N, C-alpha and C positions, 0 to 999 in steps of 0.2 A: 847529346843533340847539339850543344853549343859549339863543339869542336869540329863539326862537319864543315868542310870548305867546298868551294866550287868544283874542284876535281872529284870529290866524293859524289856530288849530285850528277856530274857528267857520267860517271860510272853507273849510277843507278838508272839514269836515262837509257844508257846503252843496254843494260840488262832488261829494261822494260821493252826496248826495241826487239831484243831477242825473243822475249815472251810473245810479243805481237806477231812476229814472223812464224813462231811455232803454232799459234792459234789459227793462222791462215791455212795451215795444212790439215786436211781432215784426218783425224786419228792421232794428232800430236797435240799435247797439252802444254799450255804456257806454265802450268804448275810444275811440270817436270823441270823446265829451265829455271824457274824460281828456286827450286830446291837445290839444284846443282850450283847455282850462282850464289848460294848462301843467304838468300833473302826470304825464304819461304816462311819461316817462323815469324820474322818481323812483319811480313805482309799479313799473315793471319792475325797476329796480335794487333796490328794497326787497324785492320777492318773491325776487329772485335771491340776496339775503343770507340767506334761510332755508336753512341748510345745517348739517351736523354740525360744521363749523369754528366757526360762530357759536354753536352750543350749547356747544362746548368752551370758548369765551370766558367763558361763564357760570361754568363750574367754575374757570377759572383766575383771572379778574379780577372776578367778581361780576356780579350782575344788571344793575347800571347800565351797565357796559361792553357787556354783551350786548344790552340794550335800545337803546342808542345805535347799535351796529353794525347791528342789525336795522331801525332807523328805526321802532321799534314804535309810537310815539305816532302817527305819520303813518298807518300801516296800520290801526291800531285805530279811529282817528277817521274815516278814510275809509270803512271797512267798516260802522261804526255808522251813518254817514250813508246808505249804500246800503240797509241793512236797514230803517231808519226809513222811507225813502221807499217801499220795496217794500211794506211793510205798510200805510203810510198812503194811498198813491195807487193801489194795485192795483184797488180797486173803482171808483174814479173813471175810471181809464184803461179798464177793461173796459166801463163804461157808455158812455164816449165812443166806443170802438171799435164798439159796437153801435148807438148812437143818433146820433152825430155823426161818422161816419168821415171824411168829406171834409175838414172843417175840421181834424181832428186829424192826418190824414195830410199835409195841406198844410203845417201847422206844422212837422212833422218833415222834410218834403221841403225846405222852405226852410232849416231848421237844418242838414241834412246837406249841401245844396248849398253853403252858406256854409263849412262845414267843409272841403270840398274846396279852396277858395281859401286858407284859413288854413294847411292842411297843406302845400299846394303852395308856398306862400310861403316855407316853411322850407327848401326845396330850394335849395342854394347854386349848383349848377352844372347847367345843362340841356344834354344832348347826345342823340345817337341812342339810346344804351343806356338813358338815363333815361326817355325817352319810350316806348321799347319795353317796359320793365319796368312803367311806369305802365299801359300798355294791357293787358299780360298780367295785372297785378294786378286790373284792372277786369273782365277776362274771368272770373276765378274766382268772385267773388260773384254776377256776372250769371248764370253758368251754374248755380251752386248754388241760387240763388233761383228759377230756372226749373224745377227738378226737381220731380216729383210726390212726395208723401210715400211712404215705404216701408211695407210691412206690418210689424206689430208683431213684435218678437223679444224673447225673454227669456233668451238665452244669456248666462251670467255673464261669459265672456271678452269677448263683444261689448259687453256693458253697461259693462265696465271701459273699453274703448277709446272707447265713446260718451261717457262722462264726460270722458275726456281730450280728445277732439276738441271737445266742447261748451265746455269752459273755455278752450281755445285760441281758439275763435271769440269768446268773451266778451271777452277782453282785446285782440283784434284790432279795429281800427276797421273798421266796415262790415258785420260779420256777427254776428247774435245767437246765443247759445248754445242757447236754447230752440228756435230754428228748426232748428238742426243736429240736435237730438234728434228732432224731427218727421221730418226727411228720412231719418234713419237707422232710423226705426221704433222708437225706444226711448222715445218720449215717454210713451205710455200705460203702459208697464211701470214707468217711474220714478214717474209720477203715482199709479198704483195702489199702489206700494210705500210712498209717503208716506201715502196714505189708510189703508192696511191695516197700517202700521207693520211692514213686512217688512224687518227690520234686515239680513238677509243681502244682499239686493239693494242697500239703501241704503249699506251698508259697501263693497260692491264698486264702486258708482258713485262714492262719496266717495274711495276709493283711486285710481280713475281720474282724478278731478278733481285730486287732490293731485299725482299723477304728471305729468299734463299741464301743470298750472300751473307747477310747479318746473322741469320740463324745457324748456317753451316760453319761460319767462321768461329762462332762461340763453341760449337761442338768440337771442332778441330783444336781450338786453343785448350779446351778442357782435356782433350785426349793427350795433347803434347805435355801438359802440366802433370797429368796423373799416370798416364800409360805410354810414355814416349817410345819405349822399345817396341811395344805391340803396334803402336801407330805406324812406326817406321817400317815394320814388317809388312803391314797391310799396304802401305804406299809403295813399297818395293814390288809387291805382287801386282798392284795396279799397273805399274810401268811395264813389268814383264808381260802381263796379259795383253797389253796394247801392241806388242810386236806383231801380233796376228794381222792387225789392220794395215801396217806399213811395210809388209813384205814386198820387195820390189817387183817380183814376177807374178803376174796374175792372168787368169783366163776370164774374159768377160762372158757372163751367163745371160745377163739381161740388162737393158737400159730403160730407165723411166725418166720422164720429164716432169719436174716439179717447178712450175712457173718458168723462169728463165734458166733454171739449173737442171742439168742432166745428171741423174743419180745412177751410178753404175753398180750392178750387183755382180760380184765376181768371186773367184776362188783362187787360193794360192797354189802355185805350181812350181816345179823345179825349173831353174834357169835353163836346163838342158831340154826341157819339154816346151819351152816358150817358142811360139811361132814368130819368126822374124829374127831380127838382130837382138840377141840377149844382152849385148854390151857388157859382158862379164868383166872385162878388164877395167872399164870405166866404173862399173858398179863397185868393184873391190876398192879402187882408189878413192871413190867418194865415201864409201863406208869407213875406210881408215881415216879419212879427213874428219868426218863427223865424230868418230870415236875419239880421235885425238883432241878435237876442239873441246869436248866436255871435260877432259882432264886438265886442259889449259885453263878453262873457266873455273874449275873446282880448285885448282892450285892458286889462282889469283884470289878467289874468295877466301881461301884458308889464310893467305898472307894478310888480308884485310882484318881478319879476326885477331891476329897476333898483336 
């Protein structure tokens, strides 16, 4: 901890910004970026350190010991980076999703496809169980992203668990938290609560987020400590299964309005069956760019570990 300098934290902030941008795109998870960037296990371990024992350290040994145990500088810088990119790039990403969806989805498709190879490379031993768990892991997000959105609900207990599940999805590679809220039918309620400053709902959802974040981080930390190979296989599957959601060429089947958000129900089609300009050359170029960017990011993360 003590040897970390300003440059190190600038890099962490940039990785946080990359995670924030990923979370802005439905179906893309910031957890995928965290893994490829080489900070996933540190992120899970740091979140896992948020506990009464760590707070007790503050009383016994002072703030410095507490902050070091928490890995507070890492968490703060990472989340600041995420917040900066979410506020800075949300309008750009929204514009691209509306006006240039094929190049944008192609970029993220290449990025996620490369992430599969990077995460799979970390698996030390391949066997029947590993392959089976990878396939089962892929089936979960594939099935989830194929589900239609649910009707809106405003039950406080349901909203609590919606927040918990959404944050679990956010830190898992392969599934985005906002997409889970749409599927559960909580998206409009949460969006309206933000607009109307309904603090009762916001506090319930926030409590669910904290509960899910702390509980799920502990589970992931335990899995990495005891069954790292199996955990990596399942996470690889999650990323693989998410490709279904970010395929660039789609046919719109139905549109639903949830608050100010229009939710599109669609199906994947061949680029050669796409009505209008399929932008195939641009899609290939953007896919290659996204694919290459992941390996550049992974290579820089590997150098930092040496």
